[in-house]
C-alpha positions as CSV (number, residue, x, y, z in Angstrom):
1,M,12.1,4.6,10.7
2,A,9.3,4.3,13.2
3,E,10.1,7.6,14.8
4,N,10.0,9.4,11.5
5,L,6.7,7.8,10.5
6,K,5.3,8.7,13.9
7,Q,6.2,12.3,13.4
8,Q,4.6,12.3,9.9
9,W,1.5,10.8,11.5
10,E,1.4,13.4,14.3
11,T,1.8,16.3,11.8
12,L,-1.0,14.9,9.6
13,C,-3.4,14.3,12.5
14,G,-2.5,17.7,14.0
15,K,-4.4,19.3,11.2
16,Y,-7.6,17.8,12.5
17,T,-7.4,17.3,16.2
18,T,-5.5,18.6,19.3
19,D,-6.1,15.4,21.2
20,T,-2.5,14.2,21.4
21,T,-3.5,11.1,23.5
22,L,-5.8,10.0,20.7
23,V,-3.2,10.6,18.0
24,N,-0.6,8.6,20.0
25,N,-3.0,5.7,20.7
26,L,-3.9,5.5,17.0
27,W,-0.2,5.5,16.1
28,E,0.5,2.7,18.6
29,E,-2.2,0.7,16.9
30,L,-0.8,1.3,13.5
31,E,2.8,0.5,14.6
32,K,1.7,-2.7,16.3
33,A,-0.1,-3.9,13.2
34,Y,2.8,-3.1,10.8
35,T,5.5,-4.5,13.0
36,S,3.8,-7.9,13.5
37,K,6.3,-10.8,13.2
38,S,4.4,-12.0,10.2
39,R,5.0,-8.8,8.3
40,H,8.0,-9.2,6.0
41,Y,6.9,-6.8,3.2
42,H,3.7,-5.2,4.3
43,N,5.4,-3.4,7.1
44,L,6.6,0.1,8.1
45,D,9.2,0.0,5.4
46,H,6.4,-0.3,2.8
47,L,4.6,2.7,4.4
48,A,7.8,4.8,4.4
49,Y,8.5,4.0,0.8
50,M,5.0,5.0,-0.3
51,L,5.0,8.2,1.8
52,E,8.4,9.2,0.5
53,L,7.3,8.8,-3.1
54,A,4.0,10.6,-2.4
55,E,5.8,13.6,-1.0
56,K,8.3,13.6,-3.8
57,Y,5.8,13.3,-6.7
58,K,2.6,14.9,-5.4
59,H,0.9,17.5,-7.5
60,D,-2.1,19.9,-7.3
61,A,-4.7,17.4,-8.5
62,I,-3.9,15.0,-5.6
63,K,-5.8,15.2,-2.3
64,Y,-2.6,14.8,-0.4
65,E,-3.9,14.5,3.2
66,S,-6.5,11.9,2.2
67,L,-3.7,10.1,0.3
68,Q,-1.5,10.0,3.4
69,F,-4.3,8.7,5.6
70,A,-5.0,6.0,3.0
71,I,-1.4,5.0,2.9
72,F,-1.2,4.7,6.7
73,Y,-4.3,2.5,6.9
74,H,-4.4,0.5,3.6
75,D,-2.6,-2.5,5.0
76,I,-3.4,-2.3,8.7
77,F,-5.1,-5.6,8.2
78,Y,-3.0,-8.1,6.3
79,S,-3.3,-11.8,6.5
80,P,-2.3,-14.1,3.6
81,T,-5.1,-16.5,4.5
82,R,-7.9,-13.8,4.2
83,S,-9.6,-12.3,1.2
84,D,-11.1,-9.3,2.9
85,N,-8.0,-7.5,4.2
86,E,-8.7,-4.3,2.2
87,E,-12.4,-4.1,3.3
88,K,-11.4,-4.6,7.0
89,S,-8.7,-2.0,6.7
90,A,-11.1,0.5,5.1
91,E,-13.7,0.0,7.8
92,L,-11.2,0.4,10.6
93,A,-9.8,3.5,8.9
94,A,-13.2,5.0,8.7
95,K,-13.9,4.4,12.4
96,K,-10.6,5.8,13.5
97,L,-10.6,8.9,11.2
98,A,-14.0,9.8,12.4
99,K,-12.5,10.1,15.9
100,I,-9.8,12.5,14.6
101,G,-12.5,14.7,13.0
102,L,-12.4,14.1,9.3
103,N,-15.6,14.9,7.5
104,T,-17.8,12.2,6.1
105,N,-17.0,12.9,2.5
106,D,-13.2,12.6,3.1
107,I,-13.7,9.4,5.1
108,A,-15.8,7.9,2.3
109,S,-13.2,8.8,-0.2
110,I,-10.4,7.2,1.9
111,K,-12.4,4.1,2.4
112,E,-12.9,3.8,-1.4
113,M,-9.2,4.4,-2.0
114,I,-8.2,1.6,0.4
115,V,-10.7,-0.9,-1.1
116,A,-9.4,-0.1,-4.6
117,T,-6.0,-1.6,-3.6
118,K,-7.7,-5.0,-3.7
119,A,-8.2,-5.2,-7.5
120,H,-5.8,-2.4,-8.6
121,Q,-8.1,-1.4,-11.5
122,E,-8.0,2.1,-13.0
123,H,-10.3,4.4,-11.1
124,P,-12.0,7.7,-12.1
125,D,-10.4,9.4,-9.1
126,V,-6.9,10.9,-9.7
127,T,-5.8,10.4,-6.1
128,T,-6.9,6.8,-6.0
129,N,-4.9,6.0,-9.1
130,F,-1.9,7.7,-7.5
131,L,-2.3,5.5,-4.4
132,L,-2.6,2.4,-6.6
133,D,0.7,3.3,-8.4
134,L,2.5,4.0,-5.1
135,D,1.4,0.7,-3.8
136,L,2.9,-1.1,-6.8
137,A,5.9,1.2,-7.2
138,I,8.2,-1.6,-5.9
139,L,7.4,-3.7,-9.0
140,G,9.2,-1.1,-11.1
141,A,12.3,-0.8,-8.8
142,G,15.7,-2.1,-9.8
143,W,16.0,-5.9,-9.8
144,Q,18.0,-6.0,-6.6
145,K,15.3,-4.1,-4.7
146,Y,12.6,-6.1,-6.4
147,N,14.3,-9.4,-5.5
148,V,14.3,-8.4,-1.8
149,Y,10.5,-7.6,-2.2
150,R,10.0,-11.0,-3.9
151,Q,11.7,-12.9,-1.1
152,A,9.8,-10.9,1.6
153,V,6.4,-11.8,0.0
154,R,7.4,-15.4,0.0
155,K,8.1,-15.2,3.7
156,E,4.7,-13.7,4.3
157,Y,3.2,-16.8,2.6
158,S,5.5,-19.3,4.3
159,I,2.6,-21.2,5.6
160,Y,2.0,-22.4,2.1
161,P,4.4,-25.0,0.4
162,D,5.8,-24.3,-3.0
163,L,3.3,-26.6,-4.5
164,V,0.6,-24.2,-3.4
165,Y,2.5,-20.9,-3.5
166,K,4.1,-21.0,-6.9
167,P,0.8,-21.5,-8.9
168,G,-0.8,-18.7,-6.9
169,R,2.2,-16.4,-7.4
170,R,2.3,-17.1,-11.1
171,K,-1.4,-16.2,-11.4
172,V,-0.7,-12.8,-9.7
173,L,2.3,-12.0,-11.9
174,Q,0.5,-13.0,-15.1
175,H,-2.5,-10.9,-14.0
176,F,-0.3,-7.8,-13.9
177,L,1.4,-8.7,-17.1
178,S,-1.9,-9.2,-18.9
179,Q,-3.1,-5.7,-18.2
180,Q,-2.6,-3.0,-20.8
181,H,-0.9,-0.9,-18.2
182,I,0.3,-1.9,-14.8
183,Y,0.5,1.7,-13.7
184,K,-2.7,3.9,-13.9
185,T,-1.0,7.3,-14.1
186,P,1.1,8.5,-17.0
187,F,3.7,9.7,-14.6
188,F,4.5,6.3,-13.1
189,R,3.8,4.5,-16.3
190,E,6.6,6.4,-18.1
191,R,9.0,5.8,-15.3
192,L,8.3,2.3,-14.0
193,E,6.3,0.3,-16.5
194,L,9.1,-1.3,-18.6
195,Q,11.2,-2.2,-15.5
196,A,8.1,-3.7,-13.8
197,R,7.3,-5.9,-16.7
198,E,11.0,-7.1,-16.9
199,N,11.0,-7.9,-13.2
200,L,7.7,-9.8,-13.3
201,R,8.9,-11.8,-16.3
202,M,12.2,-12.6,-14.5
203,E,10.3,-13.8,-11.4
204,L,8.0,-15.9,-13.6
205,D,11.1,-17.6,-15.1
206,M,12.4,-18.3,-11.6
207,L,9.1,-19.9,-10.6
208,G,9.5,-22.3,-13.4
């Protein structure tokens, strides 16, 4: 898993820099963050799943390299006790990608994409909407896979007792269900929307 992701990272960065030491150091920073003991869902598996879907379903309107960078960095900061994870991740991404040699416009776009994963609202940018749908693709997986995700999220929030966690989780699920569309792109909406809504309702029932 990690080795395959590292190769993808090296291939991506190799389009912008020949500094292999820098690329390796940045990878080690990413790997350390995503393999933290507190990461049960927002980990390398999550990145791999998003990158796999991105490769499989990319199309000409997508800024694919920017999308890949956004995926790698979108959860580099993730703490259940903080409300600024996305902003911190975006800022760090900008700092590191400047070292690789990305231009300022691409860096600004990637920052905006990462911050957009906070609210998951429809965005004017096609690539950003694609990222948002990749990030939530797990919601529309089969129930068995969704259930593993559900349990992993609970582990990440294990510092909170059920008395605190359950109302918060209900609020999140109800937020998604209240939206006209969970998925922002027609492609993912057609394939995952119905299953996602079924999964969310089942989890709500389980929460009581």
